C-alpha positions as CSV (number, residue, x, y, z in Angstrom):
1,X,16.0,-1.7,12.9
2,X,16.5,-3.8,9.8
3,X,13.3,-4.3,7.7
4,X,15.1,-5.5,4.5
5,X,13.8,-9.1,4.5
6,X,10.4,-7.9,5.6
7,X,10.1,-5.3,2.9
8,X,11.4,-7.4,0.1
9,X,9.0,-10.3,0.6
10,X,6.9,-9.2,-2.3
11,X,5.8,-12.6,-3.4
12,X,3.3,-14.0,-0.9
13,X,3.1,-10.9,1.2
14,X,2.1,-8.6,-1.7
15,X,0.0,-11.2,-3.3
16,X,-2.0,-11.7,-0.1
17,X,-2.7,-8.0,0.4
18,X,-6.2,-7.6,1.8
19,X,-8.2,-4.8,0.2
20,X,-8.0,-2.1,2.8
21,X,-11.2,-0.3,1.9
22,X,-13.4,-3.4,1.5
23,X,-15.9,-2.1,4.0
24,X,-16.1,1.5,2.7
25,X,-16.6,3.1,-0.7
26,X,-13.2,4.0,-2.1
27,X,-12.5,7.7,-2.6
28,X,-13.5,8.9,-6.1
29,X,-9.9,9.5,-7.3
30,X,-8.9,5.9,-6.6
31,X,-11.4,4.8,-9.2
32,X,-9.2,6.6,-11.7
33,X,-6.2,4.5,-10.6
34,X,-5.8,1.0,-11.9
35,X,-4.4,-2.0,-10.2
36,X,-1.6,-3.8,-11.9
37,X,2.2,-3.8,-11.5
38,X,3.4,-1.0,-9.3
39,X,6.9,0.1,-8.6
40,X,7.3,1.5,-5.1
41,X,10.4,3.5,-4.1
42,X,11.3,5.0,-0.7
43,X,10.9,1.9,1.4
44,X,13.3,1.8,4.3
45,X,16.2,-0.7,3.8
46,X,15.2,-1.4,0.1
47,X,18.2,-0.7,-2.1
48,X,16.0,-0.8,-5.2
49,X,12.3,0.0,-5.9
50,X,9.9,-2.8,-4.9
51,X,7.6,-4.2,-7.5
52,X,4.1,-5.2,-6.4
53,X,1.2,-6.7,-8.3
54,X,-2.0,-5.4,-6.7
55,X,-5.6,-5.7,-7.7
56,X,-6.6,-2.5,-5.9
57,X,-4.2,0.4,-5.3
58,X,-5.9,1.1,-1.9
59,X,-3.7,-1.8,-0.6
60,X,-0.6,0.4,-1.2
61,X,-1.8,2.6,1.7
62,X,-0.8,-0.1,4.1
63,X,2.5,-0.9,2.4
64,X,4.3,-1.6,5.8
65,X,1.7,-4.2,6.8
66,X,1.1,-5.8,3.4
67,X,0.2,-9.5,3.8
68,X,-1.4,-8.8,7.2
69,X,-5.0,-8.9,8.1
70,X,-5.9,-5.3,8.7
71,X,-9.1,-3.2,8.9
72,X,-9.1,0.3,7.8
73,X,-11.3,3.4,7.5
74,X,-11.2,6.6,5.6
75,X,-10.6,9.5,7.9
76,X,-10.7,12.3,5.3
77,X,-11.0,12.4,1.6
78,X,-10.9,15.5,-0.6
79,X,-9.9,16.1,-4.2
80,X,-7.0,13.9,-5.1
81,X,-6.0,12.8,-1.6
82,X,-7.3,10.6,1.2
83,X,-6.3,9.8,4.7
84,X,-6.6,6.3,5.9
85,X,-6.2,4.8,9.4
86,X,-5.9,1.1,9.7
87,X,-5.3,-1.5,12.5
88,X,-3.7,-4.9,12.1
89,X,-4.2,-6.2,15.6
90,X,-1.0,-7.4,17.3
91,X,1.0,-6.7,14.1
92,X,0.4,-2.9,14.6
93,X,-1.4,0.0,13.0
94,X,-0.9,2.8,10.5
95,X,-1.9,6.2,9.3
96,X,-1.4,6.9,5.6
97,X,-2.1,9.9,3.3
98,X,-2.4,8.8,-0.3
99,X,-2.2,11.6,-2.9
100,X,-2.8,10.9,-6.6
101,X,-0.3,12.9,-8.6
102,X,-1.5,11.3,-11.9
103,X,-3.6,8.2,-12.5
104,X,-0.2,6.3,-12.8
105,X,1.6,8.0,-9.9
106,X,0.9,8.2,-6.2
107,X,2.6,9.7,-3.1
108,X,2.1,7.8,0.1
109,X,3.0,9.4,3.4
110,X,2.7,6.6,6.1
111,X,3.5,6.2,9.7
112,X,2.6,3.9,12.6
113,X,3.8,0.9,14.5
114,X,4.8,-2.4,12.9
115,X,5.8,-5.4,15.0
116,X,6.3,-3.2,18.0
117,X,8.6,-0.7,16.2
118,X,7.7,2.8,14.9
119,X,7.9,3.6,11.2
120,X,7.5,6.8,9.2
121,X,8.4,7.3,5.6
122,X,7.2,8.6,2.2
123,X,6.7,6.3,-0.7
124,X,6.5,7.1,-4.4
125,X,4.5,4.6,-6.4
126,X,4.1,4.4,-10.1
127,X,2.2,2.0,-12.3
128,X,4.6,0.3,-14.7
129,X,2.2,-2.0,-16.5
130,X,0.1,-5.1,-16.2
131,X,0.9,-7.9,-13.9
132,X,2.9,-10.7,-15.4
133,X,0.8,-13.9,-16.1
134,X,3.1,-15.7,-13.6
135,X,2.1,-13.2,-10.9
136,X,-1.6,-12.3,-11.1
137,X,-3.0,-9.8,-8.6
138,X,-4.9,-11.0,-5.7
139,X,-8.6,-10.0,-5.4
140,X,-9.7,-9.6,-1.8
């Protein structure tokens, strides 16, 4: 189950990330966390951390399905964590728990089905700065 090429497509896939929580008010703790350039480690088949430029960090909750058209809902939110379920039609679905460790550091426990295959992993995401001018974040 090689996901290397899929996971490393950070250009168009990450840039096209649709804001997961567009239809709902984001959890209060996510308002403390800025978009920008994020480094994500723990992705299967990725030999190095993946850098993503995101406008809204809620998009990191659906890391496996970035670049896909998905709809999500907040299942539970308390304190510094939230649980999000999302569905991407034929591309699959996911269930992610996002925990804010600090305003610049997140832990994302995610699982679901992607392109007919199960996935389950834990990601560590940390904000490393502003997006480079050549790679502005997408606003969806």
